[in-house]
PLY file of the C-alpha trace (Angstrom):
ply
format ascii 1.0
element vertex 230
property float x
property float y
property float z
element edge 229
property int vertex1
property int vertex2
end_header
78.84 220.61 63.12
79.66 219.37 66.61
79.31 221.83 69.47
81.52 221.12 72.47
80.11 222.14 75.84
82.51 222.49 78.76
81.03 222.22 82.25
83.16 222.98 85.32
82.34 223.37 89.00
83.89 223.06 92.44
83.54 219.61 93.96
80.15 219.38 95.72
78.39 221.96 93.55
75.93 219.43 92.11
77.52 219.32 88.67
77.20 215.55 88.25
73.48 215.59 89.04
72.83 218.38 86.54
74.92 216.68 83.85
73.05 213.40 84.35
69.70 215.13 83.93
70.85 216.94 80.79
72.06 213.69 79.27
68.68 212.08 79.91
66.75 214.88 78.23
68.84 216.39 75.43
69.04 214.20 72.29
72.23 213.69 70.27
74.40 214.77 73.18
77.45 212.60 73.77
79.33 212.62 77.06
83.04 212.28 77.55
83.86 210.03 80.50
87.16 211.19 81.93
90.11 208.99 82.80
91.56 209.24 86.30
94.21 207.60 88.46
92.32 208.21 91.70
90.45 205.30 93.31
86.62 205.08 93.01
84.56 206.81 95.71
81.35 205.48 97.20
79.25 203.73 94.54
81.29 204.94 91.56
81.79 202.35 88.85
84.46 202.00 86.19
83.33 203.29 82.77
80.31 205.01 84.33
81.64 207.96 86.37
85.25 207.56 85.21
87.65 205.20 83.54
89.78 204.25 86.54
93.33 203.45 85.41
96.77 203.10 86.97
99.28 205.91 86.88
101.46 203.96 84.44
98.47 203.35 82.13
97.60 207.04 82.19
101.17 208.07 81.46
101.31 205.65 78.53
98.13 207.26 77.11
99.78 210.67 77.54
102.86 209.44 75.70
100.71 208.25 72.78
98.94 211.63 72.61
95.52 210.17 73.38
94.35 213.04 75.59
92.67 216.20 74.39
93.54 217.63 77.81
94.83 216.34 81.11
95.65 217.75 84.54
97.15 216.77 87.88
94.61 217.47 90.64
95.45 216.69 94.28
98.16 214.31 93.07
95.86 212.35 90.75
95.69 212.57 86.98
92.47 213.41 85.13
92.16 213.46 81.36
89.76 213.72 78.42
90.38 211.23 75.61
90.41 212.60 72.05
88.34 209.66 70.82
85.15 211.05 72.34
85.38 214.18 70.18
86.11 212.12 67.08
83.11 209.87 67.77
80.79 212.84 68.31
81.94 214.42 65.05
81.41 211.17 63.15
77.87 210.82 64.55
77.02 214.54 64.07
76.36 214.81 67.80
77.31 217.49 70.30
79.78 216.66 73.07
79.57 217.47 76.78
82.83 217.65 78.73
82.71 217.51 82.53
86.15 218.89 83.44
87.88 221.10 85.99
89.13 224.66 85.57
92.60 223.56 84.42
91.16 221.26 81.78
88.60 223.83 80.66
91.33 226.39 79.97
93.24 223.83 77.90
90.14 222.90 75.88
89.38 226.58 75.23
92.89 227.07 73.87
92.47 224.14 71.50
88.76 224.63 70.72
88.01 228.37 71.06
84.43 227.91 69.83
83.58 225.55 72.69
80.77 226.79 74.95
81.87 226.99 78.59
79.55 226.80 81.61
80.61 227.26 85.22
78.34 225.90 87.96
78.52 227.65 91.33
77.12 226.86 94.76
74.89 229.63 96.18
77.51 230.31 98.89
80.39 228.72 100.77
78.25 227.49 103.67
76.01 225.54 101.30
79.00 224.00 99.55
80.54 222.90 102.85
77.22 221.36 103.89
76.96 219.43 100.62
80.51 218.12 100.95
79.80 216.89 104.48
76.53 215.20 103.49
78.33 213.17 100.84
80.37 211.51 103.62
83.06 210.67 101.07
85.96 212.72 102.42
87.90 213.15 105.65
87.87 216.56 107.35
91.24 217.62 105.94
90.09 216.74 102.43
86.87 218.75 102.88
88.88 221.80 103.96
91.23 221.37 101.03
88.27 221.16 98.64
86.84 224.39 100.06
90.15 226.19 99.54
90.33 224.82 95.99
86.71 225.87 95.38
87.58 229.43 96.34
90.40 229.48 93.76
88.24 227.86 91.08
85.38 230.31 91.57
87.77 233.20 91.00
88.07 231.92 87.39
84.36 232.42 86.67
85.01 235.30 84.25
86.71 232.90 81.84
83.38 231.13 81.20
80.58 232.03 78.79
77.76 231.12 81.16
77.42 231.04 84.95
74.83 228.77 86.54
74.17 229.20 90.27
72.96 225.83 91.53
70.57 226.80 94.32
67.39 224.88 93.45
67.85 221.72 91.40
64.72 222.08 89.27
65.53 225.67 88.30
69.19 224.86 87.70
68.29 221.92 85.47
65.96 224.13 83.42
68.70 226.75 83.08
71.28 224.21 81.92
68.87 222.76 79.36
68.11 226.28 78.11
71.82 227.00 77.61
72.42 223.78 75.68
69.35 224.23 73.49
69.84 227.97 72.95
73.36 227.38 71.63
71.99 224.77 69.26
69.32 227.18 68.05
71.83 229.95 67.43
74.28 227.71 65.58
71.53 226.16 63.47
70.54 229.58 62.14
66.89 229.12 63.18
65.16 232.49 63.47
63.97 233.68 66.87
60.30 232.84 67.35
57.64 232.76 70.06
58.35 229.04 70.50
62.03 229.44 71.29
62.02 232.93 72.84
61.69 231.64 76.41
64.60 229.22 75.99
66.83 231.94 74.52
65.87 234.42 77.26
66.57 231.93 80.06
69.96 231.09 78.60
70.81 234.77 78.12
70.06 235.46 81.79
72.96 233.12 82.63
75.41 234.89 80.34
78.50 236.12 82.17
77.67 239.76 81.50
74.15 239.38 82.89
74.93 237.54 86.08
77.97 239.31 87.53
75.96 241.01 90.29
74.57 237.68 91.52
78.08 236.24 91.68
79.49 238.94 93.97
77.82 237.73 97.22
79.08 234.20 96.48
82.63 235.44 96.08
82.24 237.45 99.27
81.13 234.36 101.23
84.36 232.58 100.30
86.47 235.67 100.98
84.90 236.06 104.42
85.79 232.47 105.34
89.39 233.03 104.27
89.67 236.03 106.62
90.73 235.28 110.22
87.57 235.02 112.29
85.46 234.84 109.14
84.06 231.34 109.75
0 1
1 2
2 3
3 4
4 5
5 6
6 7
7 8
8 9
9 10
10 11
11 12
12 13
13 14
14 15
15 16
16 17
17 18
18 19
19 20
20 21
21 22
22 23
23 24
24 25
25 26
26 27
27 28
28 29
29 30
30 31
31 32
32 33
33 34
34 35
35 36
36 37
37 38
38 39
39 40
40 41
41 42
42 43
43 44
44 45
45 46
46 47
47 48
48 49
49 50
50 51
51 52
52 53
53 54
54 55
55 56
56 57
57 58
58 59
59 60
60 61
61 62
62 63
63 64
64 65
65 66
66 67
67 68
68 69
69 70
70 71
71 72
72 73
73 74
74 75
75 76
76 77
77 78
78 79
79 80
80 81
81 82
82 83
83 84
84 85
85 86
86 87
87 88
88 89
89 90
90 91
91 92
92 93
93 94
94 95
95 96
96 97
97 98
98 99
99 100
100 101
101 102
102 103
103 104
104 105
105 106
106 107
107 108
108 109
109 110
110 111
111 112
112 113
113 114
114 115
115 116
116 117
117 118
118 119
119 120
120 121
121 122
122 123
123 124
124 125
125 126
126 127
127 128
128 129
129 130
130 131
131 132
132 133
133 134
134 135
135 136
136 137
137 138
138 139
139 140
140 141
141 142
142 143
143 144
144 145
145 146
146 147
147 148
148 149
149 150
150 151
151 152
152 153
153 154
154 155
155 156
156 157
157 158
158 159
159 160
160 161
161 162
162 163
163 164
164 165
165 166
166 167
167 168
168 169
169 170
170 171
171 172
172 173
173 174
174 175
175 176
176 177
177 178
178 179
179 180
180 181
181 182
182 183
183 184
184 185
185 186
186 187
187 188
188 189
189 190
190 191
191 192
192 193
193 194
194 195
195 196
196 197
197 198
198 199
199 200
200 201
201 202
202 203
203 204
204 205
205 206
206 207
207 208
208 209
209 210
210 211
211 212
212 213
213 214
214 215
215 216
216 217
217 218
218 219
219 220
220 221
221 222
222 223
223 224
224 225
225 226
226 227
227 228
228 229
């Protein structure tokens, strides 16, 4: 049975790096490349980061019902094609979806058993620094992304797991633990000394076990939104 993993994060949180590492390590894990109408950024390539299509092409795909979910973000369309889920099911693979908060909510409505993971920056200052280091966006776009990030982070309680991306090595290990722990649980394999560490690491990222660590992150965004808070 195919397990669908949803991964969401504010832009600049390091989601793409973590997803790439997971795809390199976890076997039988398919990845859904999203479609978008926005132009490529930096070194992005068609059919690698995204399928870059025109607005009319995207709307024709919508009309034909080809999307499992789609959303309008900053005036650009983003969508997940149904064919990736069908292919994963045919191959008995799991499927990883890299989608935003809007898309994640839509997938959860359609696939309530999907496992959702939200990746957070350790605080607003770190996120702003990462966005600036990318050198991909103008100042007004960076500020807009920070405002959007604040709204997205407020949705963290809708996710099954929360991963705070502070140190890449630790975050990668946590993401791998979540993916593998869900496989273990759904396979019916009994808990053992061999898999206990993986299950424990994943459980530490469960929403109910990480709420306290999230509060300072929320506060850092709230402080910036308050006059004189930056």
